[in-house]
N, CA, C and O atoms as a GROMACS GRO file, in nm:
protein
  448
    1UNK      N    1  14.077   8.289   6.743
    1UNK     CA    2  14.084   8.405   6.832
    1UNK      C    3  14.003   8.380   6.958
    1UNK      O    4  13.883   8.356   6.952
    2UNK      N    5  14.068   8.386   7.070
    2UNK     CA    6  13.995   8.370   7.196
    2UNK      C    7  13.967   8.507   7.256
    2UNK      O    8  14.040   8.604   7.236
    3UNK      N    9  13.857   8.511   7.330
    3UNK     CA   10  13.818   8.637   7.394
    3UNK      C   11  13.915   8.671   7.505
    3UNK      O   12  13.956   8.584   7.582
    4UNK      N   13  13.950   8.797   7.514
    4UNK     CA   14  14.040   8.842   7.620
    4UNK      C   15  13.961   8.848   7.751
    4UNK      O   16  13.850   8.902   7.756
    5UNK      N   17  14.018   8.790   7.855
    5UNK     CA   18  13.950   8.789   7.985
    5UNK      C   19  13.954   8.929   8.045
    5UNK      O   20  14.060   8.992   8.050
    6UNK      N   21  13.837   8.978   8.092
    6UNK     CA   22  13.836   9.111   8.154
    6UNK      C   23  13.914   9.111   8.286
    6UNK      O   24  13.934   9.006   8.348
    7UNK      N   25  13.957   9.228   8.327
    7UNK     CA   26  14.032   9.238   8.453
    7UNK      C   27  13.939   9.210   8.570
    7UNK      O   28  13.817   9.213   8.557
    8UNK      N   29  14.000   9.182   8.686
    8UNK     CA   30  13.921   9.154   8.807
    8UNK      C   31  13.831   9.272   8.841
    8UNK      O   32  13.717   9.253   8.884
    9UNK      N   33  13.881   9.393   8.824
    9UNK     CA   34  13.800   9.513   8.854
    9UNK      C   35  13.679   9.522   8.762
    9UNK      O   36  13.569   9.557   8.806
   10UNK      N   37  13.699   9.489   8.635
   10UNK     CA   38  13.588   9.491   8.539
   10UNK      C   39  13.484   9.385   8.574
   10UNK      O   40  13.364   9.408   8.564
   11UNK      N   41  13.532   9.269   8.616
   11UNK     CA   42  13.441   9.160   8.656
   11UNK      C   43  13.360   9.202   8.777
   11UNK      O   44  13.239   9.180   8.781
   12UNK      N   45  13.426   9.261   8.877
   12UNK     CA   46  13.356   9.306   8.998
   12UNK      C   47  13.255   9.414   8.964
   12UNK      O   48  13.144   9.414   9.017
   13UNK      N   49  13.292   9.508   8.877
   13UNK     CA   50  13.202   9.616   8.836
   13UNK      C   51  13.080   9.558   8.765
   13UNK      O   52  12.966   9.599   8.792
   14UNK      N   53  13.102   9.465   8.675
   14UNK     CA   54  12.992   9.400   8.601
   14UNK      C   55  12.902   9.324   8.699
   14UNK      O   56  12.780   9.331   8.690
   15UNK      N   57  12.964   9.251   8.791
   15UNK     CA   58  12.890   9.174   8.892
   15UNK      C   59  12.800   9.268   8.974
   15UNK      O   60  12.682   9.240   8.992
   16UNK      N   61  12.856   9.377   9.023
   16UNK     CA   62  12.779   9.472   9.104
   16UNK      C   63  12.667   9.538   9.023
   16UNK      O   64  12.558   9.561   9.074
   17UNK      N   65  12.696   9.566   8.897
   17UNK     CA   66  12.596   9.626   8.808
   17UNK      C   67  12.478   9.531   8.789
   17UNK      O   68  12.362   9.572   8.797
   18UNK      N   69  12.508   9.405   8.763
   18UNK     CA   70  12.402   9.306   8.743
   18UNK      C   71  12.321   9.288   8.872
   18UNK      O   72  12.198   9.275   8.868
   19UNK      N   73  12.390   9.288   8.984
   19UNK     CA   74  12.324   9.272   9.113
   19UNK      C   75  12.229   9.390   9.139
   19UNK      O   76  12.117   9.371   9.186
   20UNK      N   77  12.274   9.511   9.109
   20UNK     CA   78  12.190   9.630   9.127
   20UNK      C   79  12.068   9.627   9.035
   20UNK      O   80  11.959   9.668   9.074
   21UNK      N   81  12.088   9.578   8.912
   21UNK     CA   82  11.975   9.567   8.818
   21UNK      C   83  11.868   9.474   8.874
   21UNK      O   84  11.749   9.505   8.870
   22UNK      N   85  11.911   9.359   8.927
   22UNK     CA   86  11.817   9.264   8.985
   22UNK      C   87  11.742   9.326   9.103
   22UNK      O   88  11.621   9.308   9.116
   23UNK      N   89  11.814   9.398   9.187
   23UNK     CA   90  11.750   9.462   9.302
   23UNK      C   91  11.650   9.569   9.258
   23UNK      O   92  11.543   9.582   9.318
   24UNK      N   93  11.683   9.644   9.155
   24UNK     CA   94  11.594   9.748   9.104
   24UNK      C   95  11.465   9.688   9.049
   24UNK      O   96  11.356   9.739   9.073
   25UNK      N   97  11.479   9.578   8.975
   25UNK     CA   98  11.360   9.512   8.920
   25UNK      C   99  11.274   9.458   9.033
   25UNK      O  100  11.151   9.472   9.030
   26UNK      N  101  11.337   9.395   9.132
   26UNK     CA  102  11.261   9.341   9.246
   26UNK      C  103  11.188   9.452   9.320
   26UNK      O  104  11.074   9.433   9.363
   27UNK      N  105  11.252   9.566   9.336
   27UNK     CA  106  11.190   9.679   9.406
   27UNK      C  107  11.070   9.731   9.327
   27UNK      O  108  10.966   9.760   9.384
   28UNK      N  109  11.085   9.741   9.195
   28UNK     CA  110  10.976   9.789   9.110
   28UNK      C  111  10.858   9.692   9.114
   28UNK      O  112  10.742   9.736   9.118
   29UNK      N  113  10.886   9.563   9.114
   29UNK     CA  114  10.779   9.463   9.123
   29UNK      C  115  10.704   9.480   9.255
   29UNK      O  116  10.581   9.472   9.258
   30UNK      N  117  10.777   9.502   9.363
   30UNK     CA  118  10.714   9.524   9.493
   30UNK      C  119  10.622   9.646   9.493
   30UNK      O  120  10.512   9.641   9.546
   31UNK      N  121  10.670   9.755   9.433
   31UNK     CA  122  10.590   9.877   9.426
   31UNK      C  123  10.463   9.853   9.346
   31UNK      O  124  10.354   9.895   9.386
   32UNK      N  125  10.476   9.786   9.232
   32UNK     CA  126  10.361   9.760   9.146
   32UNK      C  127  10.261   9.665   9.212
   32UNK      O  128  10.140   9.679   9.195
   33UNK      N  129  10.311   9.567   9.287
   33UNK     CA  130  10.221   9.477   9.359
   33UNK      C  131  10.141   9.553   9.464
   33UNK      O  132  10.022   9.526   9.483
   34UNK      N  133  10.205   9.648   9.532
   34UNK     CA  134  10.132   9.730   9.630
   34UNK      C  135  10.026   9.814   9.560
   34UNK      O  136   9.914   9.827   9.610
   35UNK      N  137  10.060   9.870   9.446
   35UNK     CA  138   9.965   9.952   9.370
   35UNK      C  139   9.847   9.866   9.323
   35UNK      O  140   9.733   9.911   9.325
   36UNK      N  141   9.876   9.745   9.280
   36UNK     CA  142   9.770   9.654   9.236
   36UNK      C  143   9.677   9.620   9.353
   36UNK      O  144   9.555   9.613   9.336
   37UNK      N  145   9.735   9.600   9.470
   37UNK     CA  146   9.653   9.572   9.589
   37UNK      C  147   9.564   9.691   9.624
   37UNK      O  148   9.449   9.673   9.665
   38UNK      N  149   9.617   9.813   9.608
   38UNK     CA  150   9.536   9.932   9.634
   38UNK      C  151   9.420   9.939   9.536
   38UNK      O  152   9.307   9.970   9.575
   39UNK      N  153   9.446   9.910   9.409
   39UNK     CA  154   9.339   9.908   9.309
   39UNK      C  155   9.233   9.805   9.346
   39UNK      O  156   9.113   9.832   9.338
   40UNK      N  157   9.278   9.687   9.387
   40UNK     CA  158   9.186   9.580   9.425
   40UNK      C  159   9.098   9.623   9.542
   40UNK      O  160   8.978   9.599   9.543
   41UNK      N  161   9.158   9.687   9.639
   41UNK     CA  162   9.085   9.734   9.756
   41UNK      C  163   8.976   9.833   9.716
   41UNK      O  164   8.862   9.824   9.763
   42UNK      N  165   9.011   9.928   9.630
   42UNK     CA  166   8.913  10.028   9.585
   42UNK      C  167   8.804   9.962   9.502
   42UNK      O  168   8.686   9.993   9.519
   43UNK      N  169   8.842   9.871   9.412
   43UNK     CA  170   8.743   9.801   9.329
   43UNK      C  171   8.646   9.723   9.418
   43UNK      O  172   8.524   9.730   9.398
   44UNK      N  173   8.700   9.650   9.515
   44UNK     CA  174   8.614   9.573   9.607
   44UNK      C  175   8.522   9.664   9.688
   44UNK      O  176   8.409   9.625   9.720
   45UNK      N  177   8.570   9.783   9.721
   45UNK     CA  178   8.492   9.876   9.802
   45UNK      C  179   8.378   9.939   9.723
   45UNK      O  180   8.267   9.951   9.774
   46UNK      N  181   8.404   9.980   9.598
   46UNK     CA  182   8.300  10.052   9.523
   46UNK      C  183   8.212   9.962   9.436
   46UNK      O  184   8.109  10.008   9.388
   47UNK      N  185   8.251   9.837   9.414
   47UNK     CA  186   8.172   9.747   9.329
   47UNK      C  187   8.026   9.732   9.375
   47UNK      O  188   7.935   9.740   9.293
   48UNK      N  189   8.002   9.711   9.505
   48UNK     CA  190   7.862   9.691   9.546
   48UNK      C  191   7.779   9.820   9.550
   48UNK      O  192   7.658   9.814   9.572
   49UNK      N  193   7.840   9.934   9.531
   49UNK     CA  194   7.768  10.061   9.540
   49UNK      C  195   7.680  10.085   9.418
   49UNK      O  196   7.698  10.024   9.313
   50UNK      N  197   7.583  10.176   9.434
   50UNK     CA  198   7.494  10.218   9.325
   50UNK      C  199   7.580  10.277   9.213
   50UNK      O  200   7.661  10.366   9.238
   51UNK      N  201   7.562  10.230   9.088
   51UNK     CA  202   7.643  10.280   8.976
   51UNK      C  203   7.631  10.431   8.953
   51UNK      O  204   7.721  10.492   8.895
   52UNK      N  205   7.521  10.492   8.996
   52UNK     CA  206   7.502  10.636   8.976
   52UNK      C  207   7.558  10.719   9.091
   52UNK      O  208   7.554  10.842   9.086
   53UNK      N  209   7.610  10.653   9.192
   53UNK     CA  210   7.662  10.725   9.308
   53UNK      C  211   7.785  10.808   9.270
   53UNK      O  212   7.865  10.767   9.186
   54UNK      N  213   7.797  10.925   9.333
   54UNK     CA  214   7.914  11.011   9.310
   54UNK      C  215   8.041  10.940   9.356
   54UNK      O  216   8.044  10.868   9.455
   55UNK      N  217   8.144  10.965   9.280
   55UNK     CA  218   8.273  10.902   9.311
   55UNK      C  219   8.381  11.003   9.271
   55UNK      O  220   8.369  11.068   9.168
   56UNK      N  221   8.484  11.015   9.351
   56UNK     CA  222   8.593  11.108   9.320
   56UNK      C  223   8.718  11.029   9.287
   56UNK      O  224   8.749  10.927   9.348
   57UNK      N  225   8.789  11.080   9.186
   57UNK     CA  226   8.910  11.011   9.141
   57UNK      C  227   9.020  11.113   9.119
   57UNK      O  228   8.997  11.221   9.064
   58UNK      N  229   9.139  11.078   9.162
   58UNK     CA  230   9.254  11.166   9.143
   58UNK      C  231   9.315  11.138   9.006
   58UNK      O  232   9.365  11.029   8.980
   59UNK      N  233   9.311  11.239   8.918
   59UNK     CA  234   9.366  11.225   8.784
   59UNK      C  235   9.471  11.333   8.763
   59UNK      O  236   9.438  11.451   8.756
   60UNK      N  237   9.595  11.292   8.754
   60UNK     CA  238   9.704  11.388   8.731
   60UNK      C  239   9.712  11.495   8.838
   60UNK      O  240   9.741  11.611   8.808
   61UNK      N  241   9.685  11.458   8.962
   61UNK     CA  242   9.693  11.554   9.072
   61UNK      C  243   9.568  11.637   9.091
   61UNK      O  244   9.564  11.724   9.179
   62UNK      N  245   9.464  11.612   9.011
   62UNK     CA  246   9.339  11.687   9.022
   62UNK      C  247   9.227  11.590   9.061
   62UNK      O  248   9.212  11.484   9.000
   63UNK      N  249   9.150  11.627   9.161
   63UNK     CA  250   9.038  11.545   9.205
   63UNK      C  251   8.917  11.575   9.116
   63UNK      O  252   8.869  11.688   9.113
   64UNK      N  253   8.868  11.474   9.046
   64UNK     CA  254   8.754  11.493   8.957
   64UNK      C  255   8.635  11.411   9.005
   64UNK      O  256   8.650  11.302   9.060
   65UNK      N  257   8.517  11.467   8.982
   65UNK     CA  258   8.394  11.399   9.023
   65UNK      C  259   8.345  11.313   8.907
   65UNK      O  260   8.334  11.360   8.794
   66UNK      N  261   8.316  11.189   8.937
   66UNK     CA  262   8.263  11.094   8.840
   66UNK      C  263   8.154  11.013   8.908
   66UNK      O  264   8.114  11.042   9.020
   67UNK      N  265   8.107  10.910   8.837
   67UNK     CA  266   8.014  10.816   8.900
   67UNK      C  267   8.087  10.683   8.911
   67UNK      O  268   8.188  10.660   8.846
   68UNK      N  269   8.034  10.596   8.996
   68UNK     CA  270   8.094  10.464   9.016
   68UNK      C  271   8.103  10.390   8.883
   68UNK      O  272   8.204  10.323   8.856
   69UNK      N  273   7.997  10.400   8.799
   69UNK     CA  274   7.998  10.327   8.672
   69UNK      C  275   8.107  10.379   8.577
   69UNK      O  276   8.151  10.305   8.489
   70UNK      N  277   8.149  10.504   8.592
   70UNK     CA  278   8.257  10.558   8.509
   70UNK      C  279   8.395  10.516   8.560
   70UNK      O  280   8.486  10.490   8.481
   71UNK      N  281   8.408  10.511   8.689
   71UNK     CA  282   8.539  10.485   8.750
   71UNK      C  283   8.575  10.337   8.753
   71UNK      O  284   8.691  10.301   8.732
   72UNK      N  285   8.479  10.252   8.779
   72UNK     CA  286   8.506  10.109   8.796
   72UNK      C  287   8.577  10.045   8.676
   72UNK      O  288   8.676   9.975   8.695
   73UNK      N  289   8.528  10.066   8.552
   73UNK     CA  290   8.599  10.004   8.438
   73UNK      C  291   8.743  10.056   8.423
   73UNK      O  292   8.833   9.980   8.388
   74UNK      N  293   8.763  10.184   8.450
   74UNK     CA  294   8.899  10.241   8.440
   74UNK      C  295   8.992  10.178   8.543
   74UNK      O  296   9.107  10.146   8.513
   75UNK      N  297   8.941  10.159   8.665
   75UNK     CA  298   9.022  10.096   8.769
   75UNK      C  299   9.059   9.953   8.731
   75UNK      O  300   9.172   9.910   8.750
   76UNK      N  301   8.961   9.880   8.678
   76UNK     CA  302   8.988   9.741   8.640
   76UNK      C  303   9.089   9.734   8.526
   76UNK      O  304   9.175   9.646   8.524
   77UNK      N  305   9.077   9.825   8.430
   77UNK     CA  306   9.173   9.830   8.320
   77UNK      C  307   9.314   9.861   8.372
   77UNK      O  308   9.412   9.799   8.331
   78UNK      N  309   9.323   9.959   8.464
   78UNK     CA  310   9.453   9.993   8.524
   78UNK      C  311   9.512   9.875   8.597
   78UNK      O  312   9.631   9.847   8.585
   79UNK      N  313   9.430   9.805   8.674
   79UNK     CA  314   9.479   9.690   8.750
   79UNK      C  315   9.529   9.580   8.656
   79UNK      O  316   9.633   9.518   8.682
   80UNK      N  317   9.456   9.555   8.548
   80UNK     CA  318   9.499   9.455   8.452
   80UNK      C  319   9.633   9.494   8.388
   80UNK      O  320   9.720   9.410   8.369
   81UNK      N  321   9.648   9.623   8.357
   81UNK     CA  322   9.773   9.673   8.300
   81UNK      C  323   9.889   9.656   8.397
   81UNK      O  324   9.999   9.616   8.357
   82UNK      N  325   9.864   9.685   8.523
   82UNK     CA  326   9.968   9.670   8.626
   82UNK      C  327  10.009   9.523   8.637
   82UNK      O  328  10.128   9.492   8.648
   83UNK      N  329   9.911   9.433   8.633
   83UNK     CA  330   9.942   9.290   8.641
   83UNK      C  331  10.027   9.244   8.523
   83UNK      O  332  10.117   9.162   8.538
   84UNK      N  333   9.997   9.297   8.404
   84UNK     CA  334  10.076   9.262   8.285
   84UNK      C  335  10.220   9.311   8.299
   84UNK      O  336  10.314   9.240   8.264
   85UNK      N  337  10.236   9.433   8.349
   85UNK     CA  338  10.371   9.487   8.368
   85UNK      C  339  10.447   9.404   8.470
   85UNK      O  340  10.566   9.377   8.451
   86UNK      N  341  10.380   9.363   8.578
   86UNK     CA  342  10.444   9.278   8.679
   86UNK      C  343  10.491   9.148   8.616
   86UNK      O  344  10.603   9.103   8.641
   87UNK      N  345  10.406   9.086   8.533
   87UNK     CA  346  10.444   8.962   8.465
   87UNK      C  347  10.569   8.982   8.378
   87UNK      O  348  10.661   8.900   8.380
   88UNK      N  349  10.570   9.091   8.301
   88UNK     CA  350  10.685   9.119   8.215
   88UNK      C  351  10.811   9.140   8.298
   88UNK      O  352  10.918   9.090   8.262
   89UNK      N  353  10.798   9.214   8.408
   89UNK     CA  354  10.914   9.238   8.494
   89UNK      C  355  10.964   9.107   8.556
   89UNK      O  356  11.085   9.087   8.568
   90UNK      N  357  10.872   9.019   8.595
   90UNK     CA  358  10.913   8.891   8.654
   90UNK      C  359  10.987   8.805   8.551
   90UNK      O  360  11.085   8.739   8.584
   91UNK      N  361  10.939   8.805   8.426
   91UNK     CA  362  11.009   8.731   8.320
   91UNK      C  363  11.148   8.790   8.297
   91UNK      O  364  11.246   8.718   8.282
   92UNK      N  365  11.154   8.922   8.295
   92UNK     CA  366  11.281   8.993   8.278
   92UNK      C  367  11.376   8.959   8.393
   92UNK      O  368  11.495   8.935   8.373
   93UNK      N  369  11.320   8.956   8.515
   93UNK     CA  370  11.400   8.925   8.634
   93UNK      C  371  11.458   8.784   8.623
   93UNK      O  372  11.577   8.764   8.650
   94UNK      N  373  11.376   8.687   8.583
   94UNK     CA  374  11.423   8.548   8.571
   94UNK      C  375  11.536   8.538   8.470
   94UNK      O  376  11.636   8.471   8.494
   95UNK      N  377  11.520   8.606   8.357
   95UNK     CA  378  11.623   8.603   8.253
   95UNK      C  379  11.754   8.663   8.306
   95UNK      O  380  11.861   8.604   8.289
   96UNK      N  381  11.744   8.779   8.370
   96UNK     CA  382  11.864   8.845   8.423
   96UNK      C  383  11.926   8.762   8.536
   96UNK      O  384  12.048   8.760   8.552
   97UNK      N  385  11.842   8.695   8.613
   97UNK     CA  386  11.892   8.610   8.721
   97UNK      C  387  11.972   8.492   8.663
   97UNK      O  388  12.076   8.454   8.717
   98UNK      N  389  11.922   8.436   8.554
   98UNK     CA  390  11.995   8.327   8.487
   98UNK      C  391  12.128   8.377   8.433
   98UNK      O  392  12.232   8.312   8.449
   99UNK      N  393  12.125   8.495   8.370
   99UNK     CA  394  12.248   8.555   8.318
   99UNK      C  395  12.347   8.581   8.432
   99UNK      O  396  12.467   8.559   8.418
  100UNK      N  397  12.295   8.628   8.544
  100UNK     CA  398  12.376   8.658   8.661
  100UNK      C  399  12.442   8.530   8.713
  100UNK      O  400  12.561   8.529   8.744
  101UNK      N  401  12.363   8.423   8.722
  101UNK     CA  402  12.417   8.294   8.766
  101UNK      C  403  12.524   8.242   8.672
  101UNK      O  404  12.627   8.190   8.716
  102UNK      N  405  12.500   8.256   8.542
  102UNK     CA  406  12.598   8.212   8.442
  102UNK      C  407  12.726   8.294   8.453
  102UNK      O  408  12.836   8.240   8.440
  103UNK      N  409  12.712   8.424   8.476
  103UNK     CA  410  12.828   8.512   8.491
  103UNK      C  411  12.909   8.471   8.614
  103UNK      O  412  13.032   8.464   8.609
  104UNK      N  413  12.839   8.443   8.724
  104UNK     CA  414  12.908   8.400   8.847
  104UNK      C  415  12.985   8.270   8.822
  104UNK      O  416  13.099   8.255   8.864
  105UNK      N  417  12.920   8.178   8.753
  105UNK     CA  418  12.982   8.048   8.726
  105UNK      C  419  13.102   8.064   8.632
  105UNK      O  420  13.207   8.003   8.653
  106UNK      N  421  13.084   8.146   8.529
  106UNK     CA  422  13.190   8.164   8.428
  106UNK      C  423  13.318   8.218   8.492
  106UNK      O  424  13.428   8.175   8.458
  107UNK      N  425  13.303   8.313   8.584
  107UNK     CA  426  13.421   8.375   8.647
  107UNK      C  427  13.446   8.324   8.788
  107UNK      O  428  13.523   8.381   8.865
  108UNK      N  429  13.377   8.212   8.822
  108UNK     CA  430  13.397   8.146   8.952
  108UNK      C  431  13.385   8.245   9.068
  108UNK      O  432  13.474   8.253   9.153
  109UNK      N  433  13.274   8.321   9.071
  109UNK     CA  434  13.253   8.420   9.176
  109UNK      C  435  13.178   8.355   9.292
  109UNK      O  436  13.072   8.294   9.273
  110UNK      N  437  13.234   8.370   9.410
  110UNK     CA  438  13.169   8.319   9.530
  110UNK      C  439  13.138   8.437   9.620
  110UNK      O  440  13.226   8.519   9.647
  111UNK      N  441  13.014   8.447   9.668
  111UNK     CA  442  12.974   8.559   9.754
  111UNK      C  443  12.980   8.513   9.898
  111UNK      O  444  12.926   8.408   9.934
  112UNK      N  445  13.047   8.593   9.980
  112UNK     CA  446  13.059   8.558  10.123
  112UNK      C  447  12.943   8.613  10.201
  112UNK      O  448  12.936   8.594  10.322
   0.00000   0.00000   0.00000
């Protein structure tokens, strides 16, 4: 039993869907990289300050008063988490990109 070849419309729809998925992942990676840079900037700014100094942090839309020693570890943990998510998204992107290339090759798709 051989697999039935999908129609040209189905191939184009699948191609566009895969392309949009890749673009969405790339956009999300860009957003997360910007967020990571913002975290780095704040960490670099407050690290040399006195640990007992007042510090304000936006939590769920509410500005709360903390100290530098309370906020710094949370920021570093958040930044590490963001970096891990970026790594996972990049691995996912590479896999989908390979699948996309294989799909193009399988159906001999050429982009103008």
